[in-house]
DOSE-319676 format. One line per 2 residues: for each residue x, z, y of N, C-alpha, C. Coordinates in steps of 0.1 Angstrom, whole numbers, padded with zeros to 4 digits, always signed. Layout:
BEGIN
X/Z/Y/X/Z/Y/X/Z/Y | ...
//
This chain:
BEGIN
+0999/+0418/+1054/+0999/+0422/+1068/+1000/+0437/+1069 | +1008/+0442/+1079/+1010/+0456/+1081/+0997/+0462/+1087
+0994/+0475/+1084/+0982/+0481/+1090/+0982/+0481/+1105 | +0971/+0480/+1111/+0970/+0480/+1126/+0974/+0493/+1132
+0982/+0493/+1143/+0986/+0505/+1149/+0975/+0510/+1158 | +0973/+0523/+1158/+0963/+0529/+1166/+0969/+0531/+1180
+0964/+0523/+1190/+0971/+0523/+1203/+0964/+0534/+1213 | +0953/+0539/+1208/+0946/+0549/+1217/+0943/+0562/+1209
+0953/+0568/+1203/+0950/+0580/+1195/+0944/+0592/+1203 | +0949/+0593/+1215/+0943/+0604/+1223/+0929/+0602/+1226
+0925/+0590/+1230/+0911/+0587/+1232/+0902/+0590/+1220 | +0907/+0586/+1208/+0899/+0588/+1196/+0898/+0603/+1193
+0909/+0610/+1194/+0909/+0624/+1190/+0901/+0632/+1200 | +0902/+0629/+1213/+0894/+0637/+1223/+0879/+0633/+1221
+0876/+0621/+1219/+0862/+0617/+1217/+0856/+0624/+1205 | +0863/+0625/+1194/+0858/+0631/+1182/+0855/+0646/+1184
+0864/+0653/+1191/+0862/+0667/+1195/+0849/+0668/+1204 | +0848/+0659/+1214/+0837/+0660/+1223/+0824/+0657/+1216
+0824/+0647/+1207/+0811/+0644/+1200/+0807/+0656/+1191 | +0816/+0663/+1185/+0813/+0674/+1177/+0807/+0685/+1185
+0813/+0688/+1197/+0808/+0699/+1206/+0794/+0695/+1212 | +0791/+0682/+1212/+0779/+0678/+1220/+0767/+0674/+1210
+0768/+0678/+1197/+0757/+0675/+1189/+0746/+0685/+1193 | +0734/+0679/+1196/+0723/+0686/+1202/+0723/+0687/+1217
+0731/+0679/+1223/+0732/+0679/+1238/+0718/+0676/+1244 | +0711/+0667/+1238/+0698/+0662/+1244/+0687/+0673/+1243
+0688/+0682/+1233/+0678/+0692/+1232/+0682/+0706/+1236 | +0694/+0707/+1242/+0699/+0720/+1247/+0706/+0729/+1237
+0708/+0724/+1225/+0714/+0733/+1215/+0729/+0731/+1212 | +0735/+0722/+1219/+0749/+0719/+1217/+0759/+0730/+1220
+0770/+0731/+1212/+0780/+0742/+1214/+0786/+0741/+1227 | +0787/+0730/+1233/+0794/+0728/+1246/+0787/+0737/+1257
+0774/+0739/+1256/+0768/+0747/+1266/+0773/+0761/+1267 | +0778/+0767/+1256/+0784/+0780/+1256/+0798/+0781/+1259
+0805/+0769/+1261/+0819/+0769/+1263/+0823/+0765/+1277 | +0813/+0763/+1286/+0815/+0759/+1300/+0809/+0769/+1309
+0812/+0768/+1322/+0806/+0777/+1332/+0791/+0775/+1333 | +0784/+0784/+1338/+0770/+0783/+1340/+0767/+0771/+1349
+0775/+0768/+1359/+0773/+0756/+1368/+0774/+0743/+1360 | +0785/+0742/+1352/+0786/+0730/+1344/+0775/+0729/+1334
+0771/+0739/+1328/+0760/+0739/+1318/+0747/+0734/+1325 | +0745/+0738/+1337/+0733/+0734/+1345/+0733/+0719/+1347
+0745/+0714/+1351/+0747/+0700/+1354/+0745/+0692/+1341 | +0751/+0696/+1330/+0749/+0689/+1317/+0735/+0688/+1313
+0727/+0699/+1315/+0713/+0699/+1311/+0706/+0689/+1320 | +0709/+0689/+1333/+0702/+0680/+1342/+0705/+0665/+1339
+0718/+0662/+1336/+0722/+0649/+1333/+0717/+0643/+1320 | +0717/+0652/+1309/+0715/+0647/+1296/+0704/+0652/+1287
+0697/+0663/+1292/+0685/+0667/+1284/+0675/+0656/+1283 | +0670/+0654/+1271/+0661/+0642/+1269/+0648/+0644/+1278
+0642/+0656/+1279/+0630/+0658/+1286/+0632/+0654/+1301 | +0644/+0657/+1306/+0646/+0654/+1320/+0649/+0639/+1322
+0657/+0634/+1313/+0660/+0619/+1314/+0648/+0611/+1314 | +0638/+0615/+1306/+0625/+0607/+1305/+0617/+0606/+1318
+0620/+0616/+1327/+0613/+0616/+1340/+0619/+0607/+1350 | +0631/+0602/+1348/+0639/+0594/+1358/+0639/+0580/+1355
+0640/+0572/+1365/+0641/+0557/+1364/+0656/+0554/+1360 | +0666/+0562/+1365/+0680/+0559/+1363/+0686/+0570/+1355
+0695/+0566/+1345/+0703/+0576/+1338/+0716/+0570/+1335 | +0726/+0579/+1331/+0739/+0574/+1327/+0738/+0567/+1314
+0745/+0555/+1313/+0745/+0548/+1300/+0755/+0555/+1291 | +0755/+0552/+1278/+0764/+0559/+1268/+0779/+0559/+1272
+0784/+0548/+1278/+0798/+0547/+1282/+0801/+0557/+1293 | +0792/+0557/+1303/+0794/+0567/+1314/+0793/+0581/+1309
+0783/+0584/+1300/+0781/+0597/+1295/+0794/+0602/+1287 | +0800/+0593/+1279/+0812/+0597/+1271/+0824/+0600/+1281
+0825/+0592/+1291/+0836/+0594/+1301/+0835/+0607/+1307 | +0823/+0611/+1312/+0820/+0624/+1318/+0823/+0635/+1309
+0817/+0634/+1297/+0819/+0645/+1287/+0833/+0647/+1283 | +0840/+0636/+1280/+0854/+0637/+1276/+0863/+0644/+1286
+0860/+0641/+1299/+0868/+0647/+1310/+0865/+0662/+1311 | +0852/+0666/+1310/+0848/+0680/+1310/+0854/+0688/+1299
+0854/+0682/+1287/+0860/+0689/+1275/+0875/+0690/+1277 | +0881/+0679/+1281/+0896/+0680/+1282/+0900/+0690/+1292
+0893/+0691/+1304/+0898/+0699/+1315/+0892/+0713/+1314 | +0879/+0715/+1311/+0873/+0728/+1312/+0873/+0735/+1298
+0870/+0728/+1288/+0869/+0734/+1275/+0882/+0736/+1268 | +0890/+0725/+1267/+0904/+0726/+1262/+0913/+0732/+1272
+0911/+0731/+1284/+0919/+0737/+1295/+0933/+0731/+1295 | +0934/+0718/+1293/+0947/+0712/+1293/+0954/+0713/+1306
+0967/+0716/+1305/+0976/+0718/+1317/+0985/+0706/+1320 | +0986/+0697/+1310/+0995/+0686/+1312/+0991/+0675/+1301
+0997/+0664/+1302/+0994/+0653/+1292/+0998/+0657/+1278 | +1010/+0663/+1278/+1015/+0668/+1265/+1006/+0678/+1259
+1002/+0687/+1267/+0993/+0698/+1262/+0980/+0692/+1257 | +0974/+0682/+1264/+0962/+0676/+1259/+0964/+0669/+1246
+0975/+0662/+1244/+0978/+0656/+1231/+0979/+0667/+1220 | +0985/+0678/+1223/+0987/+0689/+1213/+0973/+0694/+1209
+0964/+0694/+1218/+0950/+0700/+1215/+0941/+0690/+1209 | +0943/+0677/+1212/+0933/+0667/+1208/+0938/+0656/+1198
+0951/+0654/+1198/+0957/+0644/+1189/+0972/+0647/+1186 | +0974/+0659/+1180/+0987/+0664/+1178/+0995/+0654/+1169
+0989/+0648/+1159/+0997/+0639/+1150/+1003/+0628/+1157 | +0996/+0623/+1168/+1001/+0612/+1175/+1015/+0614/+1182
+1018/+0627/+1184/+1031/+0631/+1190/+1043/+0627/+1181 | +1040/+0625/+1168/+1051/+0622/+1159/+1053/+0608/+1158
+1046/+0599/+1165/+1047/+0585/+1164/+1056/+0580/+1175 | +1066/+0571/+1170/+1075/+0565/+1180/+1081/+0574/+1190
+1080/+0570/+1203/+1085/+0578/+1214/+1074/+0585/+1222 | +1062/+0587/+1216/+1051/+0593/+1223/+1055/+0607/+1229
+1061/+0615/+1221/+1064/+0629/+1226/+1073/+0628/+1238 | +1084/+0620/+1237/+1093/+0619/+1249/+1086/+0614/+1261
+1077/+0604/+1259/+1070/+0598/+1270/+1061/+0609/+1277 | +1052/+0615/+1269/+1042/+0624/+1275/+1048/+0637/+1280
+1060/+0640/+1276/+1067/+0652/+1281/+1074/+0650/+1294 | +1074/+0638/+1300/+1081/+0636/+1312/+1075/+0644/+1324
+1083/+0648/+1334/+1078/+0656/+1345/+1066/+0650/+1352 | +1066/+0636/+1352/+1055/+0630/+1360/+1041/+0632/+1353
+1041/+0637/+1340/+1029/+0640/+1333/+1026/+0655/+1332 | +1033/+0663/+1341/+1033/+0677/+1339/+1021/+0684/+1347
+1010/+0677/+1347/+0998/+0683/+1354/+0986/+0677/+1347 | +0974/+0683/+1348/+0962/+0678/+1342/+0960/+0663/+1347
+0958/+0654/+1337/+0959/+0640/+1341/+0950/+0632/+1330 | +0940/+0625/+1335/+0931/+0618/+1326/+0929/+0604/+1330
+0928/+0595/+1320/+0925/+0581/+1323/+0912/+0577/+1316 | +0903/+0572/+1324/+0890/+0567/+1318/+0890/+0552/+1318
+0890/+0546/+1306/+0891/+0531/+1305/+0877/+0525/+1304 | +0873/+0520/+1315/+0859/+0514/+1316/+0860/+0500/+1322
+0853/+0491/+1316/+0853/+0477/+1321/+0846/+0476/+1335 | +0851/+0466/+1342/+0844/+0463/+1355/+0829/+0461/+1354
+0822/+0467/+1362/+0807/+0466/+1362/+0800/+0476/+1353 | +0807/+0485/+1347/+0801/+0495/+1338/+0798/+0508/+1346
+0800/+0509/+1359/+0796/+0520/+1366/+0806/+0531/+1368 | +0819/+0527/+1371/+0829/+0537/+1372/+0826/+0547/+1384
+0820/+0541/+1395/+0818/+0549/+1407/+0808/+0561/+1404 | +0798/+0558/+1396/+0789/+0569/+1392/+0796/+0580/+1384
+0805/+0576/+1376/+0813/+0586/+1368/+0821/+0594/+1378 | +0828/+0587/+1387/+0836/+0594/+1397/+0828/+0604/+1405
+0816/+0600/+1409/+0808/+0609/+1417/+0803/+0621/+1409 | +0799/+0618/+1396/+0795/+0629/+1388/+0806/+0640/+1386
+0818/+0635/+1384/+0829/+0644/+1382/+0833/+0651/+1395 | +0831/+0645/+1406/+0833/+0652/+1419/+0823/+0663/+1421
+0810/+0660/+1418/+0800/+0670/+1419/+0803/+0682/+1410 | +0807/+0679/+1398/+0811/+0690/+1388/+0822/+0698/+1394
+0832/+0692/+1399/+0843/+0700/+1405/+0839/+0708/+1417 | +0832/+0702/+1426/+0828/+0708/+1439/+0818/+0720/+1436
+0808/+0718/+1428/+0799/+0729/+1426/+0805/+0741/+1418 | +0814/+0738/+1409/+0821/+0749/+1403/+0831/+0756/+1412
+0837/+0749/+1421/+0846/+0755/+1431/+0837/+0764/+1440 | +0825/+0759/+1444/+0816/+0767/+1452/+0812/+0780/+1445
+0809/+0779/+1432/+0804/+0790/+1425/+0816/+0801/+1423 | +0828/+0796/+1421/+0839/+0805/+1420/+0842/+0812/+1433
+0841/+0805/+1444/+0843/+0811/+1457/+0832/+0821/+1460 | +0819/+0818/+1457/+0808/+0828/+1459/+0810/+0841/+1452
+0817/+0841/+1440/+0820/+0853/+1433/+0834/+0858/+1436 | +0841/+0853/+1446/+0854/+0857/+1449/+0864/+0856/+1438
+0862/+0845/+1430/+0871/+0843/+1418/+0880/+0831/+1421 | +0893/+0832/+1417/+0902/+0821/+1419/+0902/+0814/+1405
+0896/+0802/+1405/+0896/+0794/+1393/+0903/+0781/+1396 | +0916/+0780/+1391/+0924/+0768/+1395/+0920/+0755/+1388
+0910/+0756/+1379/+0905/+0743/+1373/+0896/+0735/+1383 | +0892/+0741/+1394/+0882/+0734/+1403/+0887/+0734/+1417
+0883/+0724/+1425/+0887/+0723/+1438/+0876/+0717/+1447 | +0878/+0719/+1460/+0870/+0712/+1470/+0878/+0702/+1478
+0890/+0699/+1474/+0898/+0689/+1481/+0900/+0677/+1472 | +0896/+0665/+1477/+0896/+0653/+1469/+0902/+0641/+1477
+0910/+0633/+1469/+0915/+0621/+1475/+0912/+0610/+1465 | +0904/+0600/+1471/+0900/+0588/+1463/+0909/+0576/+1467
+0916/+0570/+1458/+0926/+0560/+1461/+0921/+0547/+1455 | +0918/+0537/+1464/+0913/+0524/+1459/+0925/+0514/+1459
+0924/+0503/+1450/+0934/+0493/+1449/+0935/+0484/+1460 | +0925/+0483/+1469/+0925/+0473/+1480/+0914/+0475/+1489
+0913/+0467/+1499/+0902/+0469/+1510/+0888/+0467/+1505 | +0886/+0458/+1495/+0873/+0455/+1490/+0867/+0468/+1483
+0875/+0473/+1474/+0870/+0485/+1467/+0869/+0497/+1477 | +0879/+0498/+1486/+0879/+0508/+1496/+0865/+0508/+1504
+0861/+0496/+1508/+0848/+0495/+1516/+0837/+0499/+1507 | +0837/+0495/+1494/+0826/+0499/+1485/+0825/+0514/+1483
+0837/+0521/+1483/+0837/+0535/+1481/+0831/+0542/+1494 | +0834/+0537/+1505/+0828/+0542/+1518/+0813/+0540/+1517
+0809/+0529/+1513/+0794/+0526/+1511/+0788/+0536/+1502 | +0795/+0539/+1491/+0789/+0547/+1480/+0788/+0562/+1485
+0797/+0566/+1493/+0797/+0580/+1497/+0790/+0582/+1511 | +0792/+0573/+1520/+0788/+0574/+1534/+0776/+0566/+1537
+0773/+0555/+1529/+0762/+0546/+1532/+0767/+0534/+1539 | +0759/+0524/+1540/+0763/+0511/+1546/+0763/+0511/+1561
+0771/+0503/+1567/+0772/+0502/+1581/+0759/+0496/+1587 | +0753/+0502/+1597/+0742/+0497/+1604/+0744/+0500/+1619
+0746/+0489/+1627/+0748/+0491/+1641/+0761/+0499/+1644 | +0771/+0497/+1636/+0783/+0503/+1638/+0784/+0517/+1632
+0773/+0523/+1627/+0773/+0536/+1621/+0769/+0535/+1606 | +0773/+0544/+1598/+0770/+0544/+1584/+0757/+0552/+1582
+0748/+0546/+1575/+0735/+0552/+1572/+0736/+0560/+1559 | +0736/+0573/+1559/+0739/+0581/+1547/+0727/+0579/+1537
+0715/+0576/+1542/+0704/+0574/+1533/+0706/+0563/+1523 | +0715/+0554/+1526/+0718/+0542/+1518/+0730/+0545/+1508
+0736/+0556/+1509/+0747/+0560/+1500/+0742/+0562/+1486 | +0751/+0560/+1476/+0748/+0563/+1462/+0744/+0578/+1461
+0752/+0587/+1467/+0749/+0601/+1466/+0735/+0605/+1470 | +0730/+0598/+1480/+0716/+0601/+1485/+0706/+0593/+1477
+0708/+0580/+1474/+0698/+0572/+1468/+0696/+0576/+1453 | +0707/+0581/+1447/+0706/+0585/+1432/+0707/+0600/+1431
+0703/+0607/+1441/+0704/+0622/+1440/+0697/+0627/+1429 | +0686/+0621/+1425/+0677/+0626/+1414/+0685/+0625/+1401
+0695/+0616/+1400/+0704/+0616/+1388/+0715/+0626/+1389 | +0722/+0626/+1400/+0734/+0634/+1401/+0731/+0649/+1402
+0720/+0653/+1408/+0719/+0667/+1412/+0705/+0673/+1410 | +0704/+0685/+1405/+0691/+0693/+1405/+0687/+0694/+1420
+0674/+0695/+1422/+0669/+0695/+1436/+0675/+0706/+1444 | +0677/+0718/+1439/+0682/+0729/+1447/+0696/+0728/+1451
+0704/+0718/+1446/+0718/+0717/+1449/+0721/+0705/+1458 | +0711/+0697/+1461/+0713/+0684/+1468/+0718/+0686/+1482
+0712/+0695/+1489/+0716/+0697/+1503/+0730/+0702/+1504 | +0734/+0710/+1495/+0748/+0715/+1495/+0758/+0704/+1493
+0755/+0695/+1484/+0764/+0683/+1482/+0763/+0673/+1494 | +0751/+0671/+1499/+0749/+0662/+1510/+0757/+0667/+1522
+0757/+0680/+1525/+0764/+0686/+1536/+0779/+0685/+1534 | +0784/+0687/+1522/+0798/+0686/+1520/+0803/+0671/+1522
+0796/+0662/+1517/+0800/+0648/+1519/+0799/+0644/+1533 | +0788/+0647/+1540/+0787/+0642/+1554/+0797/+0649/+1563
+0801/+0661/+1560/+0810/+0669/+1568/+0825/+0667/+1565 | +0828/+0662/+1553/+0842/+0662/+1549/+0848/+0649/+1545
+0840/+0638/+1546/+0846/+0625/+1543/+0856/+0621/+1554 | +0868/+0616/+1550/+0877/+0611/+1560/+0881/+0597/+1555
+0879/+0587/+1564/+0884/+0574/+1561/+0899/+0574/+1562 | +0906/+0563/+1558/+0920/+0563/+1557/+0927/+0566/+1570
+0921/+0562/+1582/+0927/+0564/+1595/+0924/+0578/+1600 | +0916/+0586/+1593/+0912/+0599/+1597/+0919/+0611/+1590
+0926/+0607/+1579/+0932/+0617/+1570/+0943/+0625/+1578 | +0941/+0638/+1578/+0950/+0647/+1585/+0947/+0648/+1600
+0938/+0640/+1605/+0934/+0641/+1619/+0920/+0646/+1622 | +0911/+0643/+1613/+0897/+0647/+1614/+0895/+0661/+1610
+0889/+0669/+1618/+0886/+0683/+1614/+0874/+0683/+1604 | +0876/+0690/+1593/+0866/+0691/+1582/+0863/+0705/+1580
+0853/+0707/+1572/+0849/+0721/+1568/+0858/+0727/+1557 | +0852/+0734/+1549/+0860/+0740/+1538/+0862/+0730/+1526
+0871/+0721/+1529/+0873/+0710/+1519/+0876/+0697/+1525 | +0878/+0687/+1516/+0882/+0674/+1521/+0878/+0663/+1511
+0873/+0652/+1516/+0869/+0641/+1507/+0875/+0629/+1514 | +0888/+0626/+1511/+0896/+0615/+1518/+0895/+0603/+1509
+0893/+0591/+1516/+0892/+0578/+1509/+0901/+0569/+1515 | +0910/+0562/+1507/+0920/+0553/+1513/+0923/+0543/+1502
+0930/+0532/+1507/+0936/+0523/+1497/+0950/+0528/+1495 | +0956/+0524/+1484/+0969/+0530/+1480/+0980/+0526/+1489
+0979/+0515/+1496/+0990/+0511/+1505/+0993/+0521/+1515 | +0984/+0528/+1520/+0986/+0539/+1530/+0996/+0549/+1525
+0996/+0552/+1512/+1004/+0562/+1506/+1018/+0556/+1502 | +1017/+0544/+1496/+1030/+0538/+1491/+1039/+0535/+1502
+1034/+0530/+1513/+1042/+0526/+1525/+1048/+0538/+1531 | +1042/+0550/+1529/+1048/+0562/+1535/+1061/+0566/+1529
+1064/+0560/+1517/+1076/+0563/+1510/+1088/+0554/+1513 | +1086/+0545/+1522/+1097/+0536/+1526/+1108/+0544/+1533
+1120/+0542/+1528/+1131/+0549/+1533/+1136/+0542/+1546 | +1140/+0549/+1555/+1146/+0543/+1567/+1160/+0539/+1564
+1164/+0528/+1571/+1178/+0523/+1569/+1188/+0533/+1574 | +1198/+0535/+1567/+1208/+0544/+1571/+1216/+0539/+1583
+1218/+0547/+1593/+1226/+0543/+1605/+1240/+0540/+1601 | +1245/+0529/+1607/+1259/+0525/+1605/+1269/+0534/+1613
+1280/+0536/+1606/+1290/+0544/+1613/+1298/+0535/+1623 | +1300/+0541/+1635/+1307/+0533/+1646/+1317/+0542/+1652
+1328/+0536/+1656/+1339/+0543/+1663/+1335/+0547/+1677 | +1339/+0559/+1682/+1336/+0562/+1696/+1340/+0552/+1706
+1332/+0549/+1715/+1335/+0539/+1726/+1332/+0525/+1723 | +1328/+0522/+1710/+1325/+0508/+1707/+1311/+0505/+1713
+1311/+0493/+1719/+1298/+0488/+1724/+1288/+0485/+1713 | +1276/+0490/+1714/+1266/+0488/+1704/+1257/+0476/+1707
+1253/+0469/+1697/+1243/+0458/+1699/+1230/+0464/+1704 | +1223/+0456/+1713/+1210/+0461/+1718/+1200/+0466/+1707
+1200/+0459/+1695/+1191/+0463/+1685/+1194/+0477/+1679 | +1207/+0480/+1679/+1211/+0493/+1674/+1207/+0504/+1684
+1208/+0501/+1697/+1204/+0511/+1707/+1189/+0514/+1706 | +1181/+0503/+1705/+1166/+0504/+1703/+1163/+0512/+1691
+1170/+0509/+1680/+1167/+0516/+1667/+1170/+0531/+1668 | +1180/+0534/+1676/+1184/+0548/+1678/+1174/+0556/+1687
+1168/+0549/+1696/+1160/+0556/+1706/+1145/+0557/+1702 | +1140/+0546/+1696/+1126/+0545/+1692/+1124/+0549/+1678
+1115/+0558/+1674/+1113/+0562/+1660/+1107/+0550/+1652 | +1100/+0541/+1658/+1095/+0529/+1651/+1095/+0517/+1660
+1097/+0506/+1653/+1097/+0493/+1661/+1088/+0483/+1654 | +1082/+0474/+1662/+1073/+0464/+1656/+1079/+0456/+1645
+1071/+0452/+1635/+1075/+0442/+1625/+1075/+0428/+1631 | +1082/+0419/+1624/+1082/+0405/+1629/+1069/+0399/+1629
+1060/+0402/+1618/+1048/+0395/+1617/+1037/+0400/+1626 | +1039/+0412/+1632/+1028/+0418/+1640/+1031/+0419/+1655
+1043/+0414/+1658/+1047/+0414/+1672/+1047/+0428/+1678 | +1042/+0430/+1690/+1042/+0443/+1696/+1029/+0451/+1695
+1023/+0450/+1683/+1010/+0456/+1681/+1011/+0471/+1681 | +1005/+0478/+1691/+1005/+0493/+1691/+0997/+0499/+1680
+0987/+0492/+1675/+0979/+0497/+1664/+0988/+0498/+1651 | +0996/+0487/+1649/+1005/+0487/+1638/+1016/+0499/+1639
+1021/+0501/+1651/+1030/+0512/+1653/+1024/+0525/+1650 | +1012/+0527/+1655/+1005/+0540/+1653/+1003/+0542/+1638
+0999/+0532/+1630/+0997/+0533/+1616/+1009/+0537/+1609 | +1020/+0530/+1612/+1033/+0533/+1606/+1038/+0547/+1609
+1036/+0552/+1621/+1040/+0565/+1625/+1032/+0576/+1618 | +1019/+0573/+1615/+1010/+0583/+1610/+1012/+0585/+1595
+1019/+0575/+1588/+1019/+0576/+1573/+1026/+0588/+1568 | +1038/+0592/+1574/+1045/+0604/+1570/+1036/+0616/+1572
+1028/+0616/+1583/+1020/+0628/+1586/+1009/+0629/+1575 | +1003/+0618/+1570/+0993/+0618/+1560/+0998/+0624/+1547
+1010/+0620/+1543/+1016/+0625/+1531/+1019/+0640/+1532 | +1025/+0644/+1543/+1028/+0658/+1546/+1015/+0666/+1545
+1004/+0661/+1551/+0991/+0668/+1552/+0986/+0670/+1538 | +0986/+0660/+1529/+0981/+0661/+1516/+0989/+0670/+1507
+1002/+0669/+1509/+1011/+0678/+1501/+1009/+0692/+1504 | +1006/+0695/+1516/+1004/+0709/+1520/+0991/+0716/+1516
+0982/+0708/+1511/+0969/+0713/+1506/+0971/+0722/+1494 | +0964/+0733/+1493/+0966/+0743/+1482/+0964/+0736/+1468
+0954/+0727/+1467/+0952/+0720/+1455/+0945/+0707/+1459 | +0946/+0697/+1451/+0941/+0683/+1454/+0938/+0676/+1441
+0926/+0671/+1440/+0922/+0662/+1429/+0922/+0648/+1433 | +0930/+0640/+1427/+0931/+0626/+1430/+0924/+0617/+1421
+0915/+0609/+1426/+0908/+0599/+1418/+0915/+0585/+1421 | +0922/+0580/+1411/+0928/+0567/+1413/+0919/+0556/+1407
+0911/+0550/+1416/+0901/+0540/+1412/+0908/+0527/+1408 | +0904/+0521/+1397/+0910/+0509/+1392/+0925/+0511/+1391
+0929/+0521/+1383/+0943/+0525/+1382/+0952/+0515/+1375 | +0946/+0505/+1369/+0954/+0495/+1362/+0962/+0486/+1372
+0959/+0487/+1385/+0966/+0480/+1395/+0979/+0488/+1399 | +0981/+0500/+1394/+0993/+0508/+1397/+1000/+0509/+1384
+1012/+0503/+1383/+1019/+0502/+1370/+1034/+0502/+1372 | +1041/+0502/+1361/+1056/+0501/+1362/+1060/+0487/+1366
+1070/+0485/+1374/+1075/+0472/+1377/+1088/+0470/+1369 | +1088/+0460/+1360/+1100/+0458/+1352/+1108/+0446/+1357
+1121/+0448/+1360/+1129/+0437/+1366/+1143/+0438/+1360 | +1148/+0428/+1354/+1161/+0427/+1348/+1164/+0439/+1339
+1154/+0442/+1331/+1155/+0452/+1320/+1153/+0466/+1325 | +1151/+0469/+1338/+1149/+0482/+1343/+1134/+0484/+1348
+1129/+0496/+1346/+1115/+0499/+1350/+1116/+0508/+1362 | +1107/+0504/+1372/+1106/+0512/+1384/+1092/+0516/+1386
+1090/+0529/+1388/+1076/+0534/+1390/+1070/+0530/+1403 | +1057/+0527/+1403/+1050/+0525/+1415/+1041/+0538/+1416
+1045/+0547/+1425/+1039/+0560/+1425/+1029/+0562/+1436
//
């Protein structure tokens, strides 16, 4: 038998570097504490110091811990600027295998980009929330010192694969619906604040979440503070990329069919399945505005929740991106 092919060299290489930097994480002696910002170091101590963990009922399990640490090392310690750059820093030998180099060097990978492979039920949302807190508090600290640090942002877009996960994310950040309103005290951010945040930072994060969350129908329309926490299912974005049908050329004086006249006068028309639903027309008309709004933000961190639902479509030998 031929030797097994290592299909996750980047994960193994990055994890090895992270584990080496985090020896002594539990007692405060790890090298990583000296390689990150004071804000990140404070969070790492709060999340992982043994003395603090023993005082809590809830803590991150080893898989969640590794996902959080790997991301922080990749982004903040190694300072990766693209997928190729991350490979060069964490798994350079893998670039010599097959077509890895040509794949990771494609323009679509030309920005900081990380994938956390975690099984369903292992607490992906807690990892997402911890990383959002890490980004937000570091962005706040940089702003307080009038420093421009492009590694951190206050603008977030969380993309869910469907309505079920979308509703769960709204519950996690905003709380469950009660009497038509969301009760923030039932949100993960509030219920597990003792895990996510040192006491002195909780109100800052609570205020950001309560003031900046936008549901999918509010993106680009709701006034927020200094930042954004937009939550949507991916369909809102993908359908915004639909191309309009090109208008047919007609000779001057030729009588047009009624459908052509309507298409030329109205920017949008109802679909066959939805009849004359004004709600549907409003949603279709707003999609382009949502994309324009997001593109115009100075920086944006996108969390693609359950990203395995977004993949290449292969048909008749050709691959088409689902972006």
